[in-house]
C-alpha positions as CSV (number, residue, x, y, z in Angstrom):
1,M,102.2,-8.3,2.8
2,K,102.8,-11.7,4.4
3,H,100.7,-14.8,4.3
4,D,101.1,-18.3,5.8
5,F,99.5,-21.6,5.1
6,I,99.9,-24.3,7.7
7,N,98.4,-27.8,7.5
8,P,97.9,-28.9,11.1
9,E,97.7,-32.5,10.1
10,N,101.1,-33.0,8.5
11,G,102.9,-29.7,9.4
12,G,103.0,-28.5,5.8
13,L,104.0,-24.9,5.6
14,F,103.9,-22.4,2.7
15,T,104.7,-18.7,3.1
16,V,104.8,-15.7,0.8
17,T,106.0,-12.2,1.8
18,D,107.3,-8.9,0.4
19,F,109.4,-8.2,3.5
20,E,107.6,-5.0,4.5
21,N,107.5,-6.6,7.9
22,M,111.2,-7.2,8.5
23,S,110.5,-9.2,11.7
24,Y,109.4,-11.8,9.2
25,T,112.9,-12.5,8.0
26,P,113.9,-15.1,10.7
27,L,111.6,-17.5,8.9
28,F,114.1,-17.6,6.0
29,M,116.9,-18.8,8.4
30,D,114.9,-22.0,9.0
31,S,117.0,-24.9,7.8
32,A,113.9,-26.9,6.9
33,L,112.5,-24.6,4.1
34,Y,113.1,-24.3,0.4
35,K,113.2,-20.6,-0.5
36,V,112.7,-18.7,-3.7
37,F,113.4,-14.9,-3.9
38,L,112.2,-12.6,-6.6
39,N,113.8,-9.1,-6.8
40,T,112.0,-6.6,-9.0
41,S,113.6,-3.3,-8.1
42,G,117.1,-2.1,-7.5
43,E,119.5,-4.5,-5.7
44,T,119.0,-6.5,-2.5
45,R,121.8,-7.6,-0.2
46,L,121.3,-11.1,1.4
47,L,123.5,-12.8,3.9
48,V,123.5,-16.5,2.9
49,D,125.2,-18.8,5.4
50,G,127.4,-15.9,6.4
51,D,128.3,-14.9,2.8
52,L,127.1,-11.6,1.3
53,K,125.1,-12.1,-1.9
54,V,123.9,-9.1,-4.0
55,I,120.7,-9.9,-5.9
56,Q,120.2,-7.5,-8.8
57,Q,117.0,-6.2,-10.3
58,N,115.0,-8.8,-12.2
59,Q,116.7,-11.8,-10.7
60,L,115.3,-15.0,-9.2
61,F,117.3,-16.7,-6.4
62,F,116.9,-20.3,-5.2
63,C,118.0,-21.5,-1.8
64,K,117.9,-25.1,-0.6
65,P,116.7,-25.9,3.0
66,L,120.3,-25.9,4.3
67,N,120.8,-22.3,3.4
68,C,120.1,-19.7,6.2
69,V,119.2,-16.4,4.6
70,E,119.0,-12.9,6.1
71,V,118.0,-9.7,4.4
72,I,120.5,-6.9,5.0
73,G,119.1,-3.3,4.9
74,K,116.3,-2.3,2.6
75,S,114.5,-4.8,0.5
76,N,112.3,-2.7,-1.8
77,G,111.1,-5.0,-4.6
78,L,112.0,-8.2,-2.9
79,K,109.4,-11.0,-2.7
80,A,109.9,-14.5,-1.5
81,I,108.1,-17.9,-1.0
82,A,109.2,-20.6,1.3
83,F,107.9,-24.1,1.8
84,N,108.8,-27.3,3.6
85,K,108.9,-30.9,2.4
86,A,105.5,-31.6,4.1
87,F,103.9,-29.0,1.8
88,Y,105.7,-30.0,-1.4
89,S,108.2,-32.8,-1.4
90,I,110.5,-32.5,-4.4
91,Q,111.7,-36.0,-3.9
92,D,108.2,-37.4,-4.3
93,Y,107.8,-36.2,-7.8
94,E,110.1,-38.6,-9.6
95,D,109.0,-37.7,-13.1
96,E,109.7,-34.1,-12.4
97,I,112.8,-34.4,-10.2
98,S,115.3,-33.5,-12.9
99,F,114.4,-29.9,-13.0
100,Y,113.1,-29.4,-9.5
101,W,116.3,-30.9,-8.1
102,F,118.4,-28.8,-10.4
103,W,117.2,-25.4,-9.0
104,F,117.8,-26.4,-5.4
105,F,120.5,-29.0,-5.5
106,G,122.2,-28.6,-9.0
107,S,125.0,-26.5,-7.6
108,K,126.9,-26.1,-4.3
109,Y,126.0,-22.4,-4.6
110,P,122.4,-21.0,-4.4
111,M,121.1,-20.8,-8.0
112,L,120.5,-17.4,-9.6
113,L,118.4,-16.7,-12.7
114,S,118.3,-13.4,-14.6
115,L,115.0,-12.4,-16.2
116,S,114.0,-10.1,-19.0
117,E,111.4,-7.3,-18.5
118,M,108.8,-9.5,-20.1
119,D,109.8,-12.5,-18.0
120,I,109.8,-10.6,-14.8
121,E,106.2,-9.5,-15.4
122,T,105.2,-13.2,-15.8
123,F,106.9,-14.1,-12.5
124,E,105.4,-11.1,-10.7
125,N,101.9,-12.3,-11.9
126,M,102.7,-15.8,-10.5
127,F,103.7,-14.3,-7.1
128,D,100.5,-12.2,-7.2
129,C,98.6,-15.4,-7.7
130,F,99.9,-16.7,-4.4
131,E,98.4,-13.7,-2.7
132,R,95.1,-14.2,-4.4
133,E,94.9,-17.8,-3.4
134,F,95.1,-16.8,0.3
135,E,91.7,-15.2,-0.1
136,N,90.3,-18.7,-0.5
137,K,89.2,-19.7,3.0
138,I,88.5,-23.4,2.2
139,N,91.7,-24.9,3.6
140,R,92.0,-28.0,1.5
141,V,91.3,-26.1,-1.8
142,Q,93.7,-23.3,-0.8
143,E,96.5,-25.9,-0.2
144,E,96.0,-27.5,-3.6
145,M,95.9,-24.2,-5.4
146,L,99.0,-22.9,-3.7
147,R,100.8,-26.1,-4.5
148,Y,99.7,-25.8,-8.2
149,A,100.9,-22.1,-8.3
150,L,104.2,-23.2,-6.8
151,K,104.6,-25.9,-9.4
152,R,104.1,-23.2,-12.1
153,V,107.0,-21.2,-10.8
154,L,109.3,-24.2,-10.8
155,V,108.1,-25.3,-14.3
156,M,108.6,-21.8,-15.7
157,S,112.1,-21.6,-14.2
158,N,112.9,-25.0,-15.8
159,S,112.1,-23.6,-19.2
160,Y,115.2,-21.3,-18.9
161,V,117.4,-24.3,-18.1
162,K,116.1,-26.0,-21.3
163,D,116.6,-22.8,-23.3
164,E,120.3,-22.8,-22.2
165,G,120.7,-26.5,-23.0
166,A,121.6,-27.4,-19.4
167,S,118.8,-29.8,-18.5
168,C,119.5,-32.0,-21.6
169,K,122.7,-33.0,-19.9
170,L,120.9,-34.4,-16.9
171,H,120.3,-38.1,-17.4
172,N,117.7,-39.3,-15.0
173,S,119.4,-42.4,-13.7
174,Q,122.7,-40.6,-13.0
175,L,120.9,-37.6,-11.6
176,E,119.0,-39.8,-9.3
177,M,122.2,-41.4,-8.1
178,I,123.7,-37.9,-7.4
179,R,120.5,-37.0,-5.5
180,K,120.8,-40.1,-3.4
181,F,124.4,-39.4,-2.7
182,N,123.5,-35.9,-1.5
183,Q,120.7,-37.3,0.6
184,L,123.1,-39.7,2.2
185,I,125.4,-36.9,3.0
186,E,122.6,-35.0,4.6
187,N,121.8,-38.0,6.9
188,N,125.4,-38.9,7.7
189,F,127.8,-36.0,7.2
190,K,128.6,-35.7,11.0
191,E,129.8,-39.3,11.1
192,K,131.0,-40.1,7.6
193,H,133.6,-37.9,5.8
194,Q,134.9,-40.2,3.0
195,V,133.5,-40.6,-0.5
196,S,134.1,-44.4,-0.1
197,D,131.6,-44.5,2.8
198,Y,128.8,-43.2,0.6
199,A,129.7,-45.0,-2.5
200,A,129.6,-48.3,-0.6
201,M,126.0,-47.5,0.6
202,L,125.0,-47.0,-3.1
203,Y,126.8,-50.1,-4.2
204,K,129.0,-48.1,-6.5
205,S,132.8,-47.4,-6.7
206,P,134.1,-44.0,-5.7
207,K,135.4,-43.6,-9.2
208,T,131.9,-44.1,-10.7
209,I,130.4,-41.5,-8.3
210,S,133.2,-39.1,-9.1
211,N,132.6,-39.5,-12.9
212,M,128.9,-38.7,-12.4
213,F,129.7,-35.6,-10.5
214,R,132.2,-34.4,-13.0
215,E,129.8,-34.9,-15.9
216,H,126.7,-33.3,-14.3
217,T,127.7,-30.9,-11.6
218,D,130.2,-28.2,-10.8
219,S,131.3,-30.0,-7.7
220,T,133.0,-33.3,-6.7
221,P,131.8,-36.0,-4.2
222,S,134.4,-35.0,-1.7
223,G,133.6,-31.3,-2.2
224,A,129.9,-32.0,-1.6
225,I,130.7,-33.7,1.7
226,R,133.1,-30.9,2.7
227,D,130.6,-28.2,1.7
228,R,127.9,-29.7,3.9
229,I,130.2,-30.0,6.9
230,I,131.3,-26.3,6.4
231,L,127.7,-25.2,6.0
232,E,126.7,-26.8,9.3
233,A,129.8,-25.4,10.9
234,K,128.8,-21.9,9.9
235,R,125.3,-22.4,11.1
236,L,126.5,-23.6,14.5
237,L,129.0,-20.8,14.8
238,L,126.4,-18.1,13.9
239,R,123.3,-19.6,15.6
240,T,124.5,-21.3,18.7
241,D,126.8,-20.6,21.7
242,Q,128.7,-23.8,21.3
243,T,132.4,-23.6,21.7
244,I,134.7,-24.4,18.8
245,E,135.7,-27.6,20.6
246,E,132.0,-28.6,21.0
247,I,131.4,-27.9,17.3
248,T,134.5,-29.9,16.4
249,Y,133.2,-33.0,18.1
250,E,129.6,-32.6,16.9
251,L,130.9,-32.6,13.3
252,G,132.8,-35.8,13.9
253,Y,136.4,-34.5,14.2
254,E,138.7,-35.7,17.0
255,T,140.8,-32.6,17.3
256,V,140.1,-28.8,17.0
257,G,143.2,-28.5,14.9
258,H,142.0,-30.8,12.2
259,F,138.6,-29.2,12.0
260,S,140.0,-25.6,12.1
261,K,142.4,-26.4,9.3
262,L,139.6,-27.7,7.1
263,F,137.5,-24.6,7.9
264,K,140.3,-22.2,7.2
265,N,141.2,-23.9,3.9
266,V,137.6,-23.5,2.7
267,V,136.4,-20.3,4.3
268,G,139.7,-18.4,4.4
269,M,139.7,-17.7,8.1
270,S,139.6,-19.7,11.3
271,P,136.2,-20.6,12.9
272,S,136.8,-18.1,15.8
273,I,137.6,-15.2,13.4
274,F,134.6,-16.1,11.2
275,R,132.3,-16.0,14.2
276,K,133.6,-12.7,15.4
277,A,133.5,-11.1,11.9
278,E,130.0,-12.3,11.1
279,T,128.7,-11.2,14.5
280,E,130.0,-7.7,13.9
281,V,128.3,-7.6,10.5
282,L,124.9,-8.7,11.9
283,T,125.1,-6.1,14.8
284,S,126.4,-3.2,12.7
């Protein structure tokens, strides 16, 4: 099963699949798509930005647009939806941003949610709803109903955050500041590598930004900048033929040695060894 909705006017894209057609998986390496995976049977192995993730039965897995995801081996029981900002812009829903943002940007790691048997049935019904909506051939109505069904998945996911007491810690004004900080990173990470650069653009002190991150996230401002740089480095190493030197300069570093040292400190191996090791995994 695989279905696509495309709005030709604004480029909005929504996809649902159960991965029976494995040629469909490259879509989930698209760096412009939010992705939600539901695993209902056994375990599934995913390669997320070059790192192996094992998704157990009855788990929901959220990946932000930056994450490139590949399914490794069999994927029985795995379903997924993917959508871009033109289809549903999380940033445009300010009154709902606290929990939508949480699932996709609340951690430097992709978010994982374990479900009970009763809960998994509810989410399976939601995913079935997507498939039923594709039977509606009126394009505008279909788009609105798919968007409504997507919102139900996000709202339902948020109820688990509330149950665990996590979302009550998220104060909207500070959360919005963290979101803006991360958005600035996304727009400038190749040129600006210092927390002070981003704090200045937000008219805040680096200490204020650091305090917000410490209170509301599992990362630091400098860690968020570093993680975005490393994520892009991995993407370039795995998806392009650029040399290490070319990648170094594209990411705003003057010397290969400086970039390679950062990469090795974070990843545990040099860029060249990472490229070789991940290429062997993908071709094995």
